[in-house]
A tleap script that builds the chain and sets N, CA, C and O, in Angstrom:
source leaprc.protein.ff14SB
mol = sequence {
  NMET THR LYS LYS ARG THR LEU LEU LYS GLU
  ASN GLU LYS GLY SER ALA ASN SER GLN THR
  VAL ASP ASN HIE ARG LYS ASN LEU MET GLN
  LYS PHE GLU VAL ASN LYS THR VAL ASN LEU
  LEU GLN LYS ALA LYS GLU PHE GLY ILE LEU
  CGLN
}
set mol.1.N position { -33.370 93.491 -135.888 }
set mol.1.CA position { -33.511 94.933 -135.956 }
set mol.1.C position { -32.680 95.543 -134.821 }
set mol.1.O position { -32.674 95.014 -133.709 }
set mol.2.N position { -31.988 96.635 -135.090 }
set mol.2.CA position { -31.156 97.259 -134.069 }
set mol.2.C position { -32.009 97.971 -133.039 }
set mol.2.O position { -33.176 98.275 -133.284 }
set mol.3.N position { -31.411 98.235 -131.875 }
set mol.3.CA position { -32.128 98.953 -130.821 }
set mol.3.C position { -32.578 100.322 -131.310 }
set mol.3.O position { -33.691 100.766 -131.028 }
set mol.4.N position { -31.689 100.982 -132.052 }
set mol.4.CA position { -32.013 102.318 -132.550 }
set mol.4.C position { -33.252 102.261 -133.433 }
set mol.4.O position { -34.177 103.056 -133.264 }
set mol.5.N position { -33.269 101.332 -134.364 }
set mol.5.CA position { -34.417 101.217 -135.260 }
set mol.5.C position { -35.677 100.829 -134.497 }
set mol.5.O position { -36.769 101.307 -134.803 }
set mol.6.N position { -35.519 99.959 -133.500 }
set mol.6.CA position { -36.666 99.538 -132.705 }
set mol.6.C position { -37.261 100.731 -131.967 }
set mol.6.O position { -38.478 100.914 -131.955 }
set mol.7.N position { -36.402 101.543 -131.352 }
set mol.7.CA position { -36.896 102.718 -130.642 }
set mol.7.C position { -37.546 103.709 -131.592 }
set mol.7.O position { -38.559 104.327 -131.264 }
set mol.8.N position { -36.954 103.855 -132.775 }
set mol.8.CA position { -37.550 104.766 -133.744 }
set mol.8.C position { -38.929 104.275 -134.170 }
set mol.8.O position { -39.859 105.071 -134.293 }
set mol.9.N position { -39.067 102.978 -134.395 }
set mol.9.CA position { -40.365 102.415 -134.769 }
set mol.9.C position { -41.375 102.614 -133.647 }
set mol.9.O position { -42.522 102.979 -133.909 }
set mol.10.N position { -40.966 102.380 -132.396 }
set mol.10.CA position { -41.861 102.582 -131.263 }
set mol.10.C position { -42.288 104.037 -131.184 }
set mol.10.O position { -43.452 104.338 -130.922 }
set mol.11.N position { -41.342 104.936 -131.411 }
set mol.11.CA position { -41.638 106.355 -131.330 }
set mol.11.C position { -42.608 106.767 -132.431 }
set mol.11.O position { -43.499 107.582 -132.195 }
set mol.12.N position { -42.443 106.212 -133.630 }
set mol.12.CA position { -43.360 106.516 -134.724 }
set mol.12.C position { -44.788 106.103 -134.376 }
set mol.12.O position { -45.747 106.791 -134.727 }
set mol.13.N position { -44.915 104.984 -133.690 }
set mol.13.CA position { -46.231 104.500 -133.287 }
set mol.13.C position { -46.762 105.267 -132.082 }
set mol.13.O position { -47.952 105.200 -131.773 }
set mol.14.N position { -45.889 105.988 -131.411 }
set mol.14.CA position { -46.289 106.713 -130.221 }
set mol.14.C position { -46.334 105.831 -128.986 }
set mol.14.O position { -46.922 106.216 -127.976 }
set mol.15.N position { -45.719 104.644 -129.050 }
set mol.15.CA position { -45.804 103.716 -127.934 }
set mol.15.C position { -44.589 103.776 -127.003 }
set mol.15.O position { -44.596 103.135 -125.953 }
set mol.16.N position { -43.563 104.521 -127.359 }
set mol.16.CA position { -42.397 104.650 -126.478 }
set mol.16.C position { -42.730 105.692 -125.417 }
set mol.16.O position { -42.964 106.858 -125.735 }
set mol.17.N position { -42.749 105.270 -124.166 }
set mol.17.CA position { -43.099 106.242 -123.135 }
set mol.17.C position { -41.901 107.121 -122.807 }
set mol.17.O position { -40.771 106.810 -123.183 }
set mol.18.N position { -42.151 108.213 -122.108 }
set mol.18.CA position { -41.094 109.189 -121.847 }
set mol.18.C position { -39.989 108.604 -120.979 }
set mol.18.O position { -38.831 108.997 -121.117 }
set mol.19.N position { -40.319 107.675 -120.089 }
set mol.19.CA position { -39.294 107.060 -119.249 }
set mol.19.C position { -38.323 106.231 -120.091 }
set mol.19.O position { -37.120 106.234 -119.830 }
set mol.20.N position { -38.834 105.528 -121.090 }
set mol.20.CA position { -37.977 104.745 -121.985 }
set mol.20.C position { -37.019 105.665 -122.726 }
set mol.20.O position { -35.827 105.375 -122.825 }
set mol.21.N position { -37.526 106.751 -123.237 }
set mol.21.CA position { -36.704 107.707 -123.980 }
set mol.21.C position { -35.666 108.331 -123.054 }
set mol.21.O position { -34.502 108.461 -123.430 }
set mol.22.N position { -36.076 108.718 -121.844 }
set mol.22.CA position { -35.140 109.311 -120.884 }
set mol.22.C position { -34.031 108.339 -120.509 }
set mol.22.O position { -32.866 108.729 -120.427 }
set mol.23.N position { -34.381 107.080 -120.282 }
set mol.23.CA position { -33.369 106.073 -119.935 }
set mol.23.C position { -32.409 105.835 -121.087 }
set mol.23.O position { -31.205 105.688 -120.874 }
set mol.24.N position { -32.928 105.797 -122.295 }
set mol.24.CA position { -32.074 105.582 -123.469 }
set mol.24.C position { -31.104 106.758 -123.629 }
set mol.24.O position { -29.914 106.563 -123.875 }
set mol.25.N position { -31.627 107.977 -123.488 }
set mol.25.CA position { -30.773 109.170 -123.598 }
set mol.25.C position { -29.702 109.150 -122.504 }
set mol.25.O position { -28.542 109.456 -122.778 }
set mol.26.N position { -30.073 108.797 -121.274 }
set mol.26.CA position { -29.127 108.738 -120.163 }
set mol.26.C position { -28.008 107.743 -120.461 }
set mol.26.O position { -26.836 108.040 -120.231 }
set mol.27.N position { -28.364 106.565 -120.971 }
set mol.27.CA position { -27.367 105.550 -121.310 }
set mol.27.C position { -26.434 106.031 -122.411 }
set mol.27.O position { -25.225 105.810 -122.341 }
set mol.28.N position { -26.981 106.683 -123.420 }
set mol.28.CA position { -26.139 107.211 -124.507 }
set mol.28.C position { -25.206 108.302 -123.995 }
set mol.28.O position { -24.048 108.373 -124.407 }
set mol.29.N position { -25.704 109.152 -123.097 }
set mol.29.CA position { -24.864 110.211 -122.542 }
set mol.29.C position { -23.701 109.623 -121.758 }
set mol.29.O position { -22.592 110.155 -121.807 }
set mol.30.N position { -23.938 108.534 -121.036 }
set mol.30.CA position { -22.850 107.866 -120.314 }
set mol.30.C position { -21.840 107.272 -121.291 }
set mol.30.O position { -20.633 107.407 -121.090 }
set mol.31.N position { -22.318 106.622 -122.338 }
set mol.31.CA position { -21.423 106.000 -123.314 }
set mol.31.C position { -20.561 107.025 -124.039 }
set mol.31.O position { -19.387 106.777 -124.312 }
set mol.32.N position { -21.157 108.187 -124.353 }
set mol.32.CA position { -20.421 109.230 -125.075 }
set mol.32.C position { -19.699 110.198 -124.135 }
set mol.32.O position { -19.037 111.136 -124.578 }
set mol.33.N position { -19.841 109.950 -122.823 }
set mol.33.CA position { -19.172 110.759 -121.801 }
set mol.33.C position { -19.500 112.246 -121.933 }
set mol.33.O position { -18.611 113.097 -121.946 }
set mol.34.N position { -20.794 112.535 -122.030 }
set mol.34.CA position { -21.268 113.916 -122.061 }
set mol.34.C position { -22.291 114.094 -120.947 }
set mol.34.O position { -22.858 113.120 -120.453 }
set mol.35.N position { -22.525 115.354 -120.552 }
set mol.35.CA position { -23.469 115.592 -119.467 }
set mol.35.C position { -24.645 116.483 -119.848 }
set mol.35.O position { -25.470 116.828 -119.002 }
set mol.36.N position { -24.719 116.850 -121.102 }
set mol.36.CA position { -25.833 117.655 -121.595 }
set mol.36.C position { -26.348 117.076 -122.910 }
set mol.36.O position { -25.583 116.544 -123.714 }
set mol.37.N position { -27.645 117.190 -123.109 }
set mol.37.CA position { -28.254 116.663 -124.329 }
set mol.37.C position { -27.663 117.324 -125.573 }
set mol.37.O position { -27.467 116.665 -126.594 }
set mol.38.N position { -27.385 118.605 -125.489 }
set mol.38.CA position { -26.833 119.309 -126.650 }
set mol.38.C position { -25.480 118.703 -127.048 }
set mol.38.O position { -25.167 118.600 -128.234 }
set mol.39.N position { -24.684 118.304 -126.049 }
set mol.39.CA position { -23.396 117.669 -126.344 }
set mol.39.C position { -23.587 116.291 -126.955 }
set mol.39.O position { -22.811 115.878 -127.817 }
set mol.40.N position { -24.616 115.579 -126.513 }
set mol.40.CA position { -24.943 114.284 -127.100 }
set mol.40.C position { -25.307 114.446 -128.574 }
set mol.40.O position { -24.880 113.655 -129.415 }
set mol.41.N position { -26.082 115.455 -128.877 }
set mol.41.CA position { -26.452 115.718 -130.269 }
set mol.41.C position { -25.232 116.078 -131.108 }
set mol.41.O position { -25.131 115.666 -132.264 }
set mol.42.N position { -24.308 116.840 -130.540 }
set mol.42.CA position { -23.072 117.176 -131.258 }
set mol.42.C position { -22.254 115.921 -131.554 }
set mol.42.O position { -21.716 115.770 -132.652 }
set mol.43.N position { -22.161 115.027 -130.580 }
set mol.43.CA position { -21.435 113.767 -130.797 }
set mol.43.C position { -22.116 112.942 -131.891 }
set mol.43.O position { -21.443 112.350 -132.734 }
set mol.44.N position { -23.433 112.905 -131.874 }
set mol.44.CA position { -24.176 112.157 -132.883 }
set mol.44.C position { -23.876 112.710 -134.277 }
set mol.44.O position { -23.744 111.949 -135.235 }
set mol.45.N position { -23.768 114.030 -134.387 }
set mol.45.CA position { -23.415 114.626 -135.684 }
set mol.45.C position { -22.003 114.243 -136.092 }
set mol.45.O position { -21.751 113.939 -137.258 }
set mol.46.N position { -21.082 114.257 -135.138 }
set mol.46.CA position { -19.689 113.889 -135.431 }
set mol.46.C position { -19.579 112.458 -135.948 }
set mol.46.O position { -18.758 112.168 -136.819 }
set mol.47.N position { -20.404 111.568 -135.412 }
set mol.47.CA position { -20.369 110.166 -135.810 }
set mol.47.C position { -21.263 109.877 -137.013 }
set mol.47.O position { -21.358 108.730 -137.452 }
set mol.48.N position { -21.913 110.900 -137.545 }
set mol.48.CA position { -22.752 110.716 -138.720 }
set mol.48.C position { -24.113 110.107 -138.433 }
set mol.48.O position { -24.810 109.683 -139.355 }
set mol.49.N position { -24.499 110.059 -137.163 }
set mol.49.CA position { -25.809 109.530 -136.798 }
set mol.49.C position { -26.898 110.527 -137.156 }
set mol.49.O position { -27.989 110.142 -137.576 }
set mol.50.N position { -26.602 111.798 -136.990 }
set mol.50.CA position { -27.508 112.888 -137.382 }
set mol.50.C position { -26.845 113.715 -138.460 }
set mol.50.O position { -25.620 113.777 -138.569 }
set mol.51.N position { -27.678 114.340 -139.244 }
set mol.51.CA position { -27.136 115.195 -140.315 }
set mol.51.C position { -27.396 116.650 -139.998 }
set mol.51.O position { -27.018 117.528 -140.774 }
savepdb mol mol.pdb
quit
């Protein structure tokens, strides 16, 4: 199972704590070279991750 799916499953169960989510978002922001969450969401849309 991919990390993304694993995190989504954890989130559905309510077991992903806020620190885990914050760290994951921080890592994604570094990978996509953005400094704001809104820019991360825009990149996700560009890559077809979000609709």
